[in-house]
N, C-alpha and C positions, 0 to 999 in steps of 0.2 A: 503494500500500499504506500510505502514512503515515496516511490517513484512518482506518485500523483501529486505530491505536494506542490511542485512548481506550477501545476495547471491552476491553482487558486488564483495566481497572478496572471498567467498566460492567457486563460480563457476570457476574462473581462477585457484585457488589453487587445487581444485579437478581435473581440466582438466590436470594440470601439473603433478600431483601425477599419474594419469592414464597413461599418456604418458611416464613417467619414468618406471612404472610397466610393460607396455606392448610393450616399445620400441624395445626389442629384438625380437619380433615377427612381428612387423609392417613393412610393406615396407615404403620407404621414402615417397611416395605419400600419404599414408593413414596418417602417422604421421603429415604431414605438413597441410593436409586437416583438421584433427581433431583440430590442433592448431588454424587454421584460424576460424573454426566453434565455438570453444568455445570463442575465442575473440570477434567475431561477435555478439554471444549471449549476452555477458556481456555488449557489446556496447549499443545493443538494450534495454536491461534491464535498463541501465543508463539513456537513453534517455526517456523511458517510466516513470521512476520515476521522471526525471527532468520536464516532462510535468504535473506532479501531485505533485508538490513541494511547492504548496502555499495553506495553511500555511505549514511551514516546517515540514518534516517527522521526527519523533524521535522513536528510537527503543533501548530498553535495551537488549543487546544480552543475549541469554540464559534465559530470563525472570527475570534478577536480578533488579527488579525495586526498586526505592528509598521506604524506609520505615521510616516514621516519618521526611522526609526531608534528611535523610542521605542515602548514596549509596555506594556500593562496586563493582557494575557492570560496564559493558563497554557500554558507551552511543554512539550510532551512530546518527549523524544529517544529514538529507537529505535536505539541504536548496539550493537555487539556485546556489550559487557560488560552493558549494562542490560537488553537483551532476553535475555541468557544467564541473568542473575539471575531475571528474570521466569520464564523457562522452568523453571529449577530449582526456584523457589519454587512454581510450579503443579504440576510432577510430584511434588514431596514432599507438597504438600497432597493430591493424588489418592492417593498411597500411604497416607498417614495415614487418609484416608477409607476406603480399602478395608480397610486393617488393622482399623479400628474398626466393620466391618460386624457389626451386632448385638453390639458389643463391650461397651458399657456394661450395667449393670443398666437394666432398662426405664425410660426417662425418664418424667417426670411426665405424667399424662394430658393430652391435648390440646396437648402441647408436643414432639412427636416430631421436629419439624424444627429445634429450638433448636440442637443440636450441630453438625449440618452447616451450618446458617445461620452460626453464629459462625466456623466454619472457612472458609466462603467470604468472609466479611468480612475475616478475617485474609489470606486469599490476596489479596483486592483491594487491601489496604493494602501488601502486600509487592510487588505488581506496579507499583502506583502510584509507590512509592518508587523502584524500580528505574529507571523511565523518566522520572522527574521532571527536567525541564531547568532549573527554578528553585528557588532555596534555600527559599523559604517554603513551596511546595507539597510540596517533598520532606519538609519538617518536618510538614506536615498529614497526609500519607499515613503517615509513620513513626508519627505519634501515634495514627492510626486503627488501625493494626497493633498498637500498644501497648496501647491500651484494650481491644481484643478480646482480647489475650493475658492481660491481668489477669483478665477474665472467665472464660476458658478455664482458667486456673491454679487459680482458685477454683470450678471447675465443680461440685465435690462440695461443695456448701455446707454440708451436714450435718456435714462434718469440720472441726473447728476449725483443725487444722493447715494445711489447704488455704487457708482464709480468711486465716490469719496469713501465709502464704507469698505469697499474692495481693496482700495489703496492702503487705508489704515491697517486692514487685516494683513495685507501683504508685507508692508514694511515691518510691523511689529513682529509678525511671525518669522520673517526673514532674519531679523536681528536675533531672534531665538535659535534659528537654524545655524547662524555663523557661531553662536556660543557653543552649540552642541559639536559642531565640526572641529573647533579649537579644542574642546575637551577631549574628542577622540583622538586628536593629534598628540596631545600630552600623554594620553594613556598608551598609544602606539610607541611613542618615544620611550616609555618606561618598560614596556613589556614585550614589544615587537609582535603583539597579537591584536586581532580584531574580533575573534570569537568571544562572546561574553564570558563563558565559563573559563576560557583560558586566560583572559585578561584577569579575572578574579584570582586564579592561581598565581599568575605572574606577579600581581600586586603583593600577594601574601609572601611570595619567595623573595621579593626585593624590599620588604618592609624593614627600615631600620629600627632596631630596638623593639620590634614588634608593634609598631604603631605608625600610621601615616605621616607622611611629610608634607611640606607646602604644595608640592607638585600634585599629589593625589587629592588634597583639598581643593586645589584650583580645578582639576579635572572634574571632580564631583560637582562643584558649583556650577561650572559652565554646561555640563551635560543636563544637570537637573533644571537650570534655568530654562533651557530650551524646551524640555518636557513640560514644565510648569507653565510656560507661556501657551503651549498646545492645550494643557488642561484647564487654563483660564483661572489659575489660582491668584489671589490677591498678592501682590499689586501688579500682576502681570495680565489682568483679566480685561483692560479697558477695550480691547479689540472686539470682545464677543458680543456686548450689547449693540454696539454700532453696526457690527455685521448682521446680526439677526434682525435689526430694524429694517434693513433694505434687501436682505437675500430672499430669493424665492421661497415660498413655504415649503417645498419638498427638500430644499437645501437645508433650511433651518431643522428639519427632522433629522437630517444626517449630522449637522453640526453639534446639536445638544444631545442626540440620541446615540452617537457613537464616536465622533471625532474627539470630543472632549474627554470621553471615557478612555480612549485609546491613550491619550496623554498621561492620564493617571495610571493605566496599565503599564505604560512604558516605565513610569517612575518606580512602580512596584517591581518590575522585572530587573531593571538596572540595580536597584538597591539590593535585591536578593542574589543576584548572580555575579555582579561585579565589585560591589562595595561592602559585602557582607563579611568578608573574612578578616582576620587580624591586620592585613595590610590595607583594608578599606576604611570606612568611617566607623569609629566606635559606636556601639549601639545607643549608648546614652545620648551622644550627640546627634545621631540620625534621628532618634526619637523626638529629640527637643525641637530639631528643625522642622520635622514633617508635622508635629502636633501643633506647634505654634503657628506655622503658616496655614495649616488646615483650620484651626480654630477661628483665626482672623478672617479667613476666606469665608467660613460658614456665617460669621457674624455680620460682615459687611455685605455679603450676598443676600442675607435674609432682610436686612434693613432696607437696602437699596430695592429689593423686590417689592417690599411693602409700599414704598412711595412712588411706584410707577403707575401711570395710567395707560401708556402705550403697551398694549397687551403683549406683543412679541419681545419688547424689552423686558417687561415683568417676568416673562418665562425665562428670558436669557439669565436674568439675575437669580431666578430660582435654580438654574443649572449650576451657577457659580456657587451658591450656598451648598448645594449637595456635593459639588466637587470638594468643598472644604470637609465635609463629613467623610467622604472617601479617604481623603488624605490622613485624617485623624485615625481612621481605622487602620490604615497601612502603617502609620507611625508608631503605633503602640508595639508593633513587632511581635504579635501573637498569631499563632496559626488560626485560632478561631476567629480572630478579627479578620484576617484575610478572607476567611470562608463567608463571613457576613458581608464583607464589602463586595465580593464576587456576586452574591446573590442580590445585593442592593443595586449594583450596576446593572444586572440583567433586568430587574424590575423597572428601574429608572429609565432605561433605554426605551421600552414599550410605552411607559406612561408619558413620558416627555414628548416623544414623537406623536402620540395621539392628541396631546394638547395642542402642539403646533399645527396639526392637521385641522384641528377645530377652529384655531384662529384664522388660518387660511380660508376657511369657508366664510367666516365674518367679514374678512377683507374682500372677497370676491362677490359676496352678496350685497354689502352695504357701502364698500369703498372706504372703509374706515376700521382701524383697530385701536380707536380710543374708547376707553372704558366710559368716560363721561359722555362723549357724543352718542354712543350706542345705548345709552340708558333706556331699557324697555324696548327697544326696537327689534330685538330677536326673539320675542314671545312665541313666534310660530315655528320657530327652529326647535321643536321639542326633542328630536332625536339628538341633535347637536348639544342641547342643553344637558341631556342625560350623559352624553359622553364627556363633555366637559367637566361636569360635577364628579363623575367617577374618576376621572384623572386627577383632580384635586384631592379627593379622598386617598387615592393611591399615593400621592405626594405626602399626605400627612402620615402615612404609615398605618392606615386602617387595615386590621386583619380581615381576610387572609391574602391581601396582595403580597406579591414577591417583594416589593419594597418593604413592607412591614416585617416580613421574615427576616431579610437582610439587615434591617435596622435593628430589630430586637437581638439578633446574634451578635451584631457589632457593639450595641450598647452594653450587653453583658460582659464582653470582652474589654471594654475601654473602662467601665465602671466610674464611680465617683462623680465628680463635677462634670466630666465630659459627657455622661449621660444626659445632664441637663442640657447641655449644648444640642444634642441630638433631638431632644424633645422640643426645645424652643426653635431651632432652625426649621424643623419640619412643620411646626404649628404655624409659624409666621409665613412661610412661603405658600403652604396650602391654604392658609386663612386669606391671603391676597388673591389666589386663584378662585376661591370660593366667593370672595366679595365681588369679583368680576362676573361670576356666574349669577349671582344674586340681582346684580344691577342690570346686566345686559339681557339676560334671558327671562327674568321674572319682573323687572322694573320695580324692585323694591326700594324703598327709602327715598328721600328727596334727591331731586336732581343735583348733582355735585356742582360746585361753583367753578368759574372759568380758570383757566391755567394761569400760573405765574409766569413771569418773563422768562425764567430759565428752565421751563419744563417742556419736555418732548411729548407731544400729545398723540400723535398718529392719526389726526384727523385728515380728511380729504386725501387719502392715499389713492393711488391708481390701482384698480384691480388688476390681478395677473392674468385674467382671461380676456377674451375680446371685448367684453362688456360686463356689466354687473349681471350676476346669475339670477335668473328668475326661478330657476328649479336646481336644487343641488344634485349633481350627479351621484348615482349610487356608489361609485368607486371612492368618492370623497367622504362618504360616511361609513362604508364597509371597512376601509383600511384602519381608521382609529378604533373602531369596534373591535376588529381582530387583534390589534395591538394590546389593547386593554385586556382582552381575553387571555392573551399570552402573559401579560404581567401578573394576572390573577392565577393563572395556572402554575407560574413558578412559585407560588407559595402553597398551593394545595396538591400538586402532582405527587403521587406516592414515589418515594425514593429519589425525587429529582434533587432536593437539597444535599442528600448524602453523596450523590454522584458528583455534584459540583465541588463539595468539600473534599472529596477524595482526590479529584483532579488537581485542585489548587494546591493541596497539601503535598502531593507527589512531585509537584513542579517547584513549589517555593519553600517547602519547610522539611524537606527530606523524608517525606512520607509520615510526619507526625500526626497522629490521630486527633481528631477534634469532633465533639458531638455537636450536630447541627440540628435543631428541632425547635418547634414552638415550646415555649415555656409560659407558665402563668405570669411571671413578672414582665416578660416581653409583650404578651397579649395586653396587659394592663396598661404598659407604657405606650403601646400603639393606640389604644383607646383614648388615653389621656391626651396625646398629641392631636388626635382627631377631634376630640371635644374642645380643646384650646382653639384649634383652626376655626371651627364652627362658631365658637364664641367671639373670636376676634373678627370674624367676617360680619356676624351680627352687629357687634358694636359699631364697626366701620360704616355699616349700611344705615343703621338707625341714628347713630351719633357721629356723623362724619367729622364735626369740629373737634371731637375728643381725639380723634386718631390720625387726622391728617397732619398736623404738626409741620406745615411746610417751612416755617422760619428755621426751626431746629434742624431739619433735613437739608435745607439748602446749601450749607457748606459741603456736606458729603456729596450731594447731586453735582455740585459744580466740579468736583474732581473729574467727572466724566465729561470734560470739556469739548471733546471733539478735535482738539488740537494735537497733532501728531507729535510735536516736540514734547508736550506734557507727558504723553504715553511713553515716550522714549526715556524720559527722565525717571518715571516711576519704574520702568524695567530695570534701569540701572540701580535704583534704590533697592529694588527686591533682590538682585543680585548681590549687593553688598549685605543686606540683611541675612541672606542664606549663607554667606560666607561667615558672618559673625556668630550665627547659631552653631556652626559646626566647628569653629576655630579652636575650642578648648581641646579637642582631640589631638590636634597637631602640637599644641603647647604642653601636652602631657597632663592636662587637667582632668 
């Protein structure tokens, strides 16, 4: 089976090339059908390989196998987490392509295959990164994914806001890419290796006095900076809300549903394979860095989510908050926390993609994603209202969603005050989404006041379809329904959680056993965060003046300035902070 691993990348790339080559001759129906077929085939292949990934599959692309322990080839590793992420990326790409069936305004003549081709390139990059066994080619695949994401974000090139969002996305993420590349160069200079496991062993063998030196610290900071930019962790996060505000809805489904999670996955993979030994970063310093950045990310993301009225930006900040929770779970360095985060990521992917799909329906039906302007206008969209509310409850951690199971397992692992952070961040972000549902779909509460001068509203947006939809296509409601059903199944499917835990522990914890199951405490905490979310939403709707607090939120909102120079400055500050948090390991503290 290991010989099939390269096809996870080759199939979508070949499909994209064929769509570009034949797009001038194909009708739109044929081009979109071909895109869905190629994406579905890749997803099926990923699932088949995942079911046969114990022991992990290893393939040296092109037959460049190691000789005498030395290698120059590209190694692909198909273990549970890697193939699991490839399967999620492929399934979400398929969902986005089905959702976008005749979705956009008619593309330019003779270019009907451009959008599905870009989506397949995106899928190929994501799959390649998920199964990359060496650091450099992981970087190559991630940048392939990123470059395509820039083009997809600015796909509506006639809209200046889309171009600006794509440029901001591209510049910030390119700086992160340069940081990763410099970090890889330092690691190669020290070890002469690019395979992640061999870099880890090389660092251990070269470690002076059993602890890392300044070169290892610099490499760690640079590599993690690039991955945390992709994960949209604070203060590397500013590109994400700006990109989500302008990107087409199917692209938002992938950015928040899987691309950000791949950044988190990359951080977990690098920490566990490259920097986990005595020559890497000491556990205490690694834990401090990830937990501090994760806690700050969760808090800032939740607060900013609450103060948004632009629905797509609100959902983007919710993604940032949950990224913080993922990083905290990874940072405590416990096998059971890794298991919980894996389940949390799977559930979050389905829930968040479904919420963005519902937001896209509002945009194309009413030409707006402004919570205030849409007040009571979507009463007739009962199916969309149910789906949007269900997604909000999934974000809150309501059992038996997969998000709730992952959240409960992680909460038990992190313990103490960090459990309060999980409950609070989940409640605030879900409360914001429930507030939108109550106002937009039910028309509850007084009509909110006009925007302040520095507030992004989302009013008068251009629909992504040829005109405002009079009837919602079945594909646009079926896709979020299936995604939410999958997120629910992740929490109730017999044996699913144990399979995920075994795969994660085998890949990242040396096979350490960890129990993953519903517990009374976890269920109670899930119900508590859900009740808090409902209470916050009710308070916001009935007493908006008590919860809006625009003056207190204004300084935090102004940080999202839209100025590229500001974002670059924050990126540099974040890199410095990451280095300061891990510096004691080098000093022998």
